[in-house]
C-alpha positions as a Markdown table, in Angstrom:
| # | Residue | x | y | z |
|---|---|---|---|---|
| 1 | Unk | 114.4 | 91.8 | 305.1 |
| 2 | Unk | 117.8 | 93.0 | 306.3 |
| 3 | Unk | 121.2 | 93.6 | 304.8 |
| 4 | Unk | 124.2 | 91.4 | 305.7 |
| 5 | Unk | 127.5 | 90.7 | 304.0 |
| 6 | Unk | 128.4 | 87.1 | 303.3 |
| 7 | Unk | 131.8 | 86.2 | 301.9 |
| 8 | Unk | 132.5 | 90.0 | 301.3 |
| 9 | Unk | 129.5 | 90.3 | 299.2 |
| 10 | Unk | 126.6 | 92.7 | 300.3 |
| 11 | Unk | 123.1 | 90.9 | 300.1 |
| 12 | Unk | 119.8 | 90.9 | 301.9 |
| 13 | Unk | 118.1 | 88.1 | 303.7 |
| 14 | Unk | 114.5 | 87.5 | 303.4 |
| 15 | Unk | 112.8 | 85.2 | 306.0 |
| 16 | Unk | 110.4 | 82.9 | 304.5 |
| 17 | Unk | 109.6 | 80.8 | 307.6 |
| 18 | Unk | 110.2 | 81.4 | 311.2 |
| 19 | Unk | 109.2 | 79.5 | 314.3 |
| 20 | Unk | 110.9 | 79.4 | 317.8 |
| 21 | Unk | 109.3 | 77.1 | 320.5 |
| 22 | Unk | 111.0 | 77.7 | 323.8 |
| 23 | Unk | 111.8 | 74.7 | 326.0 |
| 24 | Unk | 108.9 | 73.2 | 328.0 |
| 25 | Unk | 110.4 | 71.0 | 330.9 |
| 26 | Unk | 106.9 | 70.0 | 331.8 |
| 27 | Unk | 106.3 | 68.4 | 328.5 |
| 28 | Unk | 106.8 | 64.7 | 328.6 |
| 29 | Unk | 105.2 | 63.7 | 325.4 |
| 30 | Unk | 107.5 | 65.4 | 323.0 |
| 31 | Unk | 111.2 | 65.5 | 323.2 |
| 32 | Unk | 111.3 | 68.6 | 320.7 |
| 33 | Unk | 108.7 | 70.6 | 322.9 |
| 34 | Unk | 110.7 | 69.4 | 326.0 |
| 35 | Unk | 114.2 | 70.7 | 324.7 |
| 36 | Unk | 112.6 | 73.5 | 322.5 |
| 37 | Unk | 113.5 | 74.1 | 318.8 |
| 38 | Unk | 113.4 | 76.7 | 316.0 |
| 39 | Unk | 112.6 | 76.4 | 312.3 |
| 40 | Unk | 114.2 | 79.1 | 310.2 |
| 41 | Unk | 114.1 | 79.3 | 306.4 |
| 42 | Unk | 115.5 | 82.1 | 304.2 |
| 43 | Unk | 116.4 | 83.3 | 300.9 |
| 44 | Unk | 119.5 | 85.2 | 299.8 |
| 45 | Unk | 118.8 | 88.1 | 297.8 |
| 46 | Unk | 120.8 | 90.7 | 295.9 |
| 47 | Unk | 120.5 | 94.3 | 297.1 |
| 48 | Unk | 118.3 | 95.0 | 294.1 |
| 49 | Unk | 115.8 | 92.3 | 295.6 |
| 50 | Unk | 116.4 | 89.6 | 293.1 |
| 51 | Unk | 117.3 | 86.1 | 294.2 |
| 52 | Unk | 121.0 | 85.3 | 294.6 |
| 53 | Unk | 120.9 | 81.6 | 294.1 |
| 54 | Unk | 124.7 | 81.3 | 293.4 |
| 55 | Unk | 125.5 | 82.4 | 296.8 |
| 56 | Unk | 122.6 | 80.7 | 298.6 |
| 57 | Unk | 123.6 | 77.2 | 297.2 |
| 58 | Unk | 127.2 | 77.8 | 298.3 |
| 59 | Unk | 126.6 | 78.7 | 301.9 |
| 60 | Unk | 128.7 | 76.9 | 304.5 |
| 61 | Unk | 127.2 | 75.7 | 307.7 |
| 62 | Unk | 129.0 | 78.4 | 309.6 |
| 63 | Unk | 127.5 | 80.9 | 307.3 |
| 64 | Unk | 124.0 | 79.4 | 307.8 |
| 65 | Unk | 124.4 | 79.6 | 311.6 |
| 66 | Unk | 125.5 | 83.3 | 311.2 |
| 67 | Unk | 122.6 | 84.2 | 309.2 |
| 68 | Unk | 120.1 | 82.2 | 311.5 |
| 69 | Unk | 121.5 | 84.0 | 314.6 |
| 70 | Unk | 121.1 | 87.3 | 312.9 |
| 71 | Unk | 117.5 | 86.3 | 312.1 |
| 72 | Unk | 116.7 | 85.5 | 315.6 |
| 73 | Unk | 118.2 | 88.9 | 316.7 |
| 74 | Unk | 116.2 | 90.8 | 314.0 |
| 75 | Unk | 113.0 | 88.9 | 315.0 |
| 76 | Unk | 113.5 | 89.7 | 318.8 |
| 77 | Unk | 113.9 | 93.4 | 317.9 |
| 78 | Unk | 110.5 | 93.4 | 316.2 |
């Protein structure tokens, strides 16, 4: 879980599912494996740790990309 600000509101992101499959140019049986893909699911939480459904349901696609990129960064750090 990490802190982030969305629309000026401080919140936390709890990662519920994270899979990154890198591209495998040698794989000819699956276009997804050939190109690589990621699966990321997360919940937006208040700083108190309680769900923040009002904010989560109103995320724009740009906000989702921002959060997903931050998740990838956080996961790479370990």
